[in-house]
mmCIF file of the C-alpha atoms, coordinates in Angstrom:
data_MODEL
# 
_entry.id   MODEL 
# 
loop_
_atom_site.group_PDB 
_atom_site.id 
_atom_site.type_symbol 
_atom_site.label_atom_id 
_atom_site.label_alt_id 
_atom_site.label_comp_id 
_atom_site.label_asym_id 
_atom_site.label_entity_id 
_atom_site.label_seq_id 
_atom_site.pdbx_PDB_ins_code 
_atom_site.Cartn_x 
_atom_site.Cartn_y 
_atom_site.Cartn_z 
_atom_site.occupancy 
_atom_site.B_iso_or_equiv 
_atom_site.pdbx_formal_charge 
_atom_site.auth_seq_id 
_atom_site.auth_comp_id 
_atom_site.auth_asym_id 
_atom_site.auth_atom_id 
_atom_site.pdbx_PDB_model_num 
ATOM 1   C CA . MET A 1 1   ? 66.523 -24.334 20.322 1.00 0.00 ? 1   MET A CA 1 
ATOM 2   C CA . GLN A 1 2   ? 66.561 -20.731 21.856 1.00 0.00 ? 2   GLN A CA 1 
ATOM 3   C CA . LEU A 1 3   ? 65.072 -18.152 19.705 1.00 0.00 ? 3   LEU A CA 1 
ATOM 4   C CA . SER A 1 4   ? 67.461 -15.159 18.909 1.00 0.00 ? 4   SER A CA 1 
ATOM 5   C CA . TRP A 1 5   ? 65.724 -11.980 17.310 1.00 0.00 ? 5   TRP A CA 1 
ATOM 6   C CA . LEU A 1 6   ? 66.621 -8.473  17.541 1.00 0.00 ? 6   LEU A CA 1 
ATOM 7   C CA . ILE A 1 7   ? 64.072 -5.964  16.798 1.00 0.00 ? 7   ILE A CA 1 
ATOM 8   C CA . VAL A 1 8   ? 64.575 -2.504  15.720 1.00 0.00 ? 8   VAL A CA 1 
ATOM 9   C CA . VAL A 1 9   ? 61.529 -0.260  15.480 1.00 0.00 ? 9   VAL A CA 1 
ATOM 10  C CA . ALA A 1 10  ? 62.904 2.754   13.122 1.00 0.00 ? 10  ALA A CA 1 
ATOM 11  C CA . SER A 1 11  ? 61.221 6.141   13.288 1.00 0.00 ? 11  SER A CA 1 
ATOM 12  C CA . ALA A 1 12  ? 58.503 5.255   10.858 1.00 0.00 ? 12  ALA A CA 1 
ATOM 13  C CA . LEU A 1 13  ? 56.313 4.474   14.220 1.00 0.00 ? 13  LEU A CA 1 
ATOM 14  C CA . GLY A 1 14  ? 55.888 8.145   14.641 1.00 0.00 ? 14  GLY A CA 1 
ATOM 15  C CA . ALA A 1 15  ? 54.813 9.095   18.165 1.00 0.00 ? 15  ALA A CA 1 
ATOM 16  C CA . PRO A 1 16  ? 55.682 6.836   21.275 1.00 0.00 ? 16  PRO A CA 1 
ATOM 17  C CA . GLU A 1 17  ? 52.411 7.833   22.456 1.00 0.00 ? 17  GLU A CA 1 
ATOM 18  C CA . MET A 1 18  ? 50.922 5.326   19.553 1.00 0.00 ? 18  MET A CA 1 
ATOM 19  C CA . ILE A 1 19  ? 52.572 2.481   21.497 1.00 0.00 ? 19  ILE A CA 1 
ATOM 20  C CA . PRO A 1 20  ? 50.470 1.299   24.793 1.00 0.00 ? 20  PRO A CA 1 
ATOM 21  C CA . GLU A 1 21  ? 52.663 1.473   27.698 1.00 0.00 ? 21  GLU A CA 1 
ATOM 22  C CA . GLU A 1 22  ? 52.224 -2.406  28.718 1.00 0.00 ? 22  GLU A CA 1 
ATOM 23  C CA . ASP A 1 23  ? 53.379 -3.562  25.220 1.00 0.00 ? 23  ASP A CA 1 
ATOM 24  C CA . VAL A 1 24  ? 56.565 -1.610  25.160 1.00 0.00 ? 24  VAL A CA 1 
ATOM 25  C CA . ASP A 1 25  ? 59.141 -4.104  26.715 1.00 0.00 ? 25  ASP A CA 1 
ATOM 26  C CA . LEU A 1 26  ? 59.610 -7.066  24.713 1.00 0.00 ? 26  LEU A CA 1 
ATOM 27  C CA . VAL A 1 27  ? 62.934 -8.225  26.308 1.00 0.00 ? 27  VAL A CA 1 
ATOM 28  C CA . GLY A 1 28  ? 62.794 -11.664 27.275 1.00 0.00 ? 28  GLY A CA 1 
ATOM 29  C CA . ARG A 1 29  ? 59.676 -12.495 25.369 1.00 0.00 ? 29  ARG A CA 1 
ATOM 30  C CA . THR A 1 30  ? 59.253 -14.022 21.757 1.00 0.00 ? 30  THR A CA 1 
ATOM 31  C CA . ALA A 1 31  ? 59.372 -11.926 19.304 1.00 0.00 ? 31  ALA A CA 1 
ATOM 32  C CA . PRO A 1 32  ? 55.497 -11.671 17.709 1.00 0.00 ? 32  PRO A CA 1 
ATOM 33  C CA . SER A 1 33  ? 55.407 -13.837 14.348 1.00 0.00 ? 33  SER A CA 1 
ATOM 34  C CA . PHE A 1 34  ? 53.775 -12.312 11.150 1.00 0.00 ? 34  PHE A CA 1 
ATOM 35  C CA . THR A 1 35  ? 53.768 -13.480 7.437  1.00 0.00 ? 35  THR A CA 1 
ATOM 36  C CA . ALA A 1 36  ? 53.754 -10.677 4.682  1.00 0.00 ? 36  ALA A CA 1 
ATOM 37  C CA . PRO A 1 37  ? 54.875 -10.289 1.069  1.00 0.00 ? 37  PRO A CA 1 
ATOM 38  C CA . LEU A 1 38  ? 58.200 -9.246  -0.090 1.00 0.00 ? 38  LEU A CA 1 
ATOM 39  C CA . LEU A 1 39  ? 58.208 -6.209  -2.487 1.00 0.00 ? 39  LEU A CA 1 
ATOM 40  C CA . GLN A 1 40  ? 60.776 -8.185  -4.378 1.00 0.00 ? 40  GLN A CA 1 
ATOM 41  C CA . GLY A 1 41  ? 58.183 -11.086 -4.641 1.00 0.00 ? 41  GLY A CA 1 
ATOM 42  C CA . GLY A 1 42  ? 57.433 -14.014 -2.502 1.00 0.00 ? 42  GLY A CA 1 
ATOM 43  C CA . GLU A 1 43  ? 56.661 -14.055 1.237  1.00 0.00 ? 43  GLU A CA 1 
ATOM 44  C CA . PHE A 1 44  ? 58.414 -13.316 4.356  1.00 0.00 ? 44  PHE A CA 1 
ATOM 45  C CA . ASN A 1 45  ? 57.580 -15.449 7.520  1.00 0.00 ? 45  ASN A CA 1 
ATOM 46  C CA . LEU A 1 46  ? 59.577 -14.728 10.640 1.00 0.00 ? 46  LEU A CA 1 
ATOM 47  C CA . GLU A 1 47  ? 58.969 -17.593 11.834 1.00 0.00 ? 47  GLU A CA 1 
ATOM 48  C CA . ALA A 1 48  ? 61.088 -19.074 9.434  1.00 0.00 ? 48  ALA A CA 1 
ATOM 49  C CA . GLN A 1 49  ? 63.879 -17.111 11.174 1.00 0.00 ? 49  GLN A CA 1 
ATOM 50  C CA . ARG A 1 50  ? 63.731 -19.179 14.445 1.00 0.00 ? 50  ARG A CA 1 
ATOM 51  C CA . GLY A 1 51  ? 67.124 -19.725 15.643 1.00 0.00 ? 51  GLY A CA 1 
ATOM 52  C CA . LYS A 1 52  ? 68.827 -16.685 13.767 1.00 0.00 ? 52  LYS A CA 1 
ATOM 53  C CA . VAL A 1 53  ? 69.633 -13.238 15.124 1.00 0.00 ? 53  VAL A CA 1 
ATOM 54  C CA . THR A 1 54  ? 67.435 -11.279 12.854 1.00 0.00 ? 54  THR A CA 1 
ATOM 55  C CA . LEU A 1 55  ? 67.331 -7.358  12.948 1.00 0.00 ? 55  LEU A CA 1 
ATOM 56  C CA . LEU A 1 56  ? 63.797 -6.015  11.737 1.00 0.00 ? 56  LEU A CA 1 
ATOM 57  C CA . SER A 1 57  ? 63.672 -2.014  10.760 1.00 0.00 ? 57  SER A CA 1 
ATOM 58  C CA . PHE A 1 58  ? 60.188 -0.755  9.967  1.00 0.00 ? 58  PHE A CA 1 
ATOM 59  C CA . TRP A 1 59  ? 60.454 2.366   7.859  1.00 0.00 ? 59  TRP A CA 1 
ATOM 60  C CA . ALA A 1 60  ? 58.398 4.243   5.450  1.00 0.00 ? 60  ALA A CA 1 
ATOM 61  C CA . SER A 1 61  ? 59.286 6.346   2.302  1.00 0.00 ? 61  SER A CA 1 
ATOM 62  C CA . TRP A 1 62  ? 57.918 9.652   3.803  1.00 0.00 ? 62  TRP A CA 1 
ATOM 63  C CA . CYS A 1 63  ? 60.284 8.934   6.903  1.00 0.00 ? 63  CYS A CA 1 
ATOM 64  C CA . GLY A 1 64  ? 63.747 11.304  6.525  1.00 0.00 ? 64  GLY A CA 1 
ATOM 65  C CA . PRO A 1 65  ? 65.739 9.484   9.237  1.00 0.00 ? 65  PRO A CA 1 
ATOM 66  C CA . CYS A 1 66  ? 64.960 6.371   7.324  1.00 0.00 ? 66  CYS A CA 1 
ATOM 67  C CA . LYS A 1 67  ? 66.930 7.643   4.393  1.00 0.00 ? 67  LYS A CA 1 
ATOM 68  C CA . ALA A 1 68  ? 70.008 7.662   6.506  1.00 0.00 ? 68  ALA A CA 1 
ATOM 69  C CA . GLU A 1 69  ? 69.136 4.476   8.102  1.00 0.00 ? 69  GLU A CA 1 
ATOM 70  C CA . LEU A 1 70  ? 68.594 2.075   5.209  1.00 0.00 ? 70  LEU A CA 1 
ATOM 71  C CA . PRO A 1 71  ? 72.069 2.579   3.530  1.00 0.00 ? 71  PRO A CA 1 
ATOM 72  C CA . ALA A 1 72  ? 73.502 2.033   7.103  1.00 0.00 ? 72  ALA A CA 1 
ATOM 73  C CA . LEU A 1 73  ? 71.710 -1.252  7.369  1.00 0.00 ? 73  LEU A CA 1 
ATOM 74  C CA . HIS A 1 74  ? 73.060 -2.249  4.285  1.00 0.00 ? 74  HIS A CA 1 
ATOM 75  C CA . GLU A 1 75  ? 76.611 -1.727  5.610  1.00 0.00 ? 75  GLU A CA 1 
ATOM 76  C CA . LEU A 1 76  ? 75.953 -3.454  8.638  1.00 0.00 ? 76  LEU A CA 1 
ATOM 77  C CA . GLU A 1 77  ? 74.582 -6.299  6.837  1.00 0.00 ? 77  GLU A CA 1 
ATOM 78  C CA . ILE A 1 78  ? 78.075 -6.486  4.888  1.00 0.00 ? 78  ILE A CA 1 
ATOM 79  C CA . SER A 1 79  ? 80.166 -6.356  7.824  1.00 0.00 ? 79  SER A CA 1 
ATOM 80  C CA . ARG A 1 80  ? 78.221 -8.762  10.090 1.00 0.00 ? 80  ARG A CA 1 
ATOM 81  C CA . PRO A 1 81  ? 77.176 -11.641 7.473  1.00 0.00 ? 81  PRO A CA 1 
ATOM 82  C CA . THR A 1 82  ? 75.725 -13.788 10.168 1.00 0.00 ? 82  THR A CA 1 
ATOM 83  C CA . LEU A 1 83  ? 72.908 -11.260 11.140 1.00 0.00 ? 83  LEU A CA 1 
ATOM 84  C CA . ASP A 1 84  ? 69.899 -11.250 9.114  1.00 0.00 ? 84  ASP A CA 1 
ATOM 85  C CA . ILE A 1 85  ? 68.571 -7.932  8.317  1.00 0.00 ? 85  ILE A CA 1 
ATOM 86  C CA . VAL A 1 86  ? 64.807 -7.455  7.107  1.00 0.00 ? 86  VAL A CA 1 
ATOM 87  C CA . THR A 1 87  ? 63.227 -4.214  6.436  1.00 0.00 ? 87  THR A CA 1 
ATOM 88  C CA . VAL A 1 88  ? 59.757 -3.515  6.890  1.00 0.00 ? 88  VAL A CA 1 
ATOM 89  C CA . ASN A 1 89  ? 57.921 -0.956  4.742  1.00 0.00 ? 89  ASN A CA 1 
ATOM 90  C CA . VAL A 1 90  ? 54.522 0.650   6.064  1.00 0.00 ? 90  VAL A CA 1 
ATOM 91  C CA . ASP A 1 91  ? 53.657 2.581   3.107  1.00 0.00 ? 91  ASP A CA 1 
ATOM 92  C CA . ARG A 1 92  ? 50.018 1.784   1.991  1.00 0.00 ? 92  ARG A CA 1 
ATOM 93  C CA . THR A 1 93  ? 50.957 1.446   -1.601 1.00 0.00 ? 93  THR A CA 1 
ATOM 94  C CA . GLN A 1 94  ? 54.104 0.216   -3.233 1.00 0.00 ? 94  GLN A CA 1 
ATOM 95  C CA . GLY A 1 95  ? 54.932 2.952   -5.459 1.00 0.00 ? 95  GLY A CA 1 
ATOM 96  C CA . PRO A 1 96  ? 56.392 5.382   -3.124 1.00 0.00 ? 96  PRO A CA 1 
ATOM 97  C CA . ALA A 1 97  ? 58.518 2.413   -1.189 1.00 0.00 ? 97  ALA A CA 1 
ATOM 98  C CA . ASN A 1 98  ? 59.839 1.789   -4.749 1.00 0.00 ? 98  ASN A CA 1 
ATOM 99  C CA . LEU A 1 99  ? 60.757 4.771   -5.787 1.00 0.00 ? 99  LEU A CA 1 
ATOM 100 C CA . PHE A 1 100 ? 62.219 5.648   -2.268 1.00 0.00 ? 100 PHE A CA 1 
ATOM 101 C CA . LEU A 1 101 ? 64.529 2.321   -2.832 1.00 0.00 ? 101 LEU A CA 1 
ATOM 102 C CA . GLN A 1 102 ? 65.514 3.433   -6.558 1.00 0.00 ? 102 GLN A CA 1 
ATOM 103 C CA . ARG A 1 103 ? 66.952 6.504   -4.859 1.00 0.00 ? 103 ARG A CA 1 
ATOM 104 C CA . LEU A 1 104 ? 69.234 5.043   -2.329 1.00 0.00 ? 104 LEU A CA 1 
ATOM 105 C CA . GLN A 1 105 ? 72.858 5.223   -3.915 1.00 0.00 ? 105 GLN A CA 1 
ATOM 106 C CA . GLY A 1 106 ? 74.396 2.042   -4.015 1.00 0.00 ? 106 GLY A CA 1 
ATOM 107 C CA . ASP A 1 107 ? 73.355 -1.268  -4.026 1.00 0.00 ? 107 ASP A CA 1 
ATOM 108 C CA . PHE A 1 108 ? 70.582 -2.233  -1.903 1.00 0.00 ? 108 PHE A CA 1 
ATOM 109 C CA . ASP A 1 109 ? 69.572 -5.708  -1.471 1.00 0.00 ? 109 ASP A CA 1 
ATOM 110 C CA . LEU A 1 110 ? 67.983 -6.051  1.871  1.00 0.00 ? 110 LEU A CA 1 
ATOM 111 C CA . PRO A 1 111 ? 64.546 -7.825  1.943  1.00 0.00 ? 111 PRO A CA 1 
ATOM 112 C CA . VAL A 1 112 ? 61.934 -5.565  2.082  1.00 0.00 ? 112 VAL A CA 1 
ATOM 113 C CA . VAL A 1 113 ? 58.473 -6.735  3.621  1.00 0.00 ? 113 VAL A CA 1 
ATOM 114 C CA . TRP A 1 114 ? 55.396 -4.823  2.703  1.00 0.00 ? 114 TRP A CA 1 
ATOM 115 C CA . ASP A 1 115 ? 53.386 -4.377  5.421  1.00 0.00 ? 115 ASP A CA 1 
ATOM 116 C CA . ASN A 1 116 ? 50.928 -1.633  4.071  1.00 0.00 ? 116 ASN A CA 1 
ATOM 117 C CA . LYS A 1 117 ? 48.272 -2.092  6.787  1.00 0.00 ? 117 LYS A CA 1 
ATOM 118 C CA . ALA A 1 118 ? 50.800 -1.845  9.597  1.00 0.00 ? 118 ALA A CA 1 
ATOM 119 C CA . GLN A 1 119 ? 49.809 -5.341  11.345 1.00 0.00 ? 119 GLN A CA 1 
ATOM 120 C CA . ALA A 1 120 ? 53.050 -6.400  11.625 1.00 0.00 ? 120 ALA A CA 1 
ATOM 121 C CA . MET A 1 121 ? 54.654 -3.008  13.269 1.00 0.00 ? 121 MET A CA 1 
ATOM 122 C CA . GLY A 1 122 ? 51.671 -2.988  15.368 1.00 0.00 ? 122 GLY A CA 1 
ATOM 123 C CA . GLN A 1 123 ? 52.809 -6.239  17.004 1.00 0.00 ? 123 GLN A CA 1 
ATOM 124 C CA . TYR A 1 124 ? 55.866 -4.387  18.093 1.00 0.00 ? 124 TYR A CA 1 
# 
């Protein structure tokens, strides 16, 4: 079975110099798997997405562009029901992430993985 993953690294990464040059190109490579808790409860395991087209979006509550990106991702999910969208929050504590999500207008029901040590983000 072919693995189909689409990875989008959002503005929460900060500066491009944080990413080692040899690790920038993930095209053609299997996406690094990770397991992390969900803010909604339970656990997310990327390996369970094998065979599905999955978009990962890394974000933080302090990220200005994320305020526009997360609602846009919600709209994308509605228009493309076969696309699995998973957001990955990198705030150190859950409070700011929860407050950020509460302030979003409209329904936001995308899964939110909590990556408070940026371990998953560091793989991308």
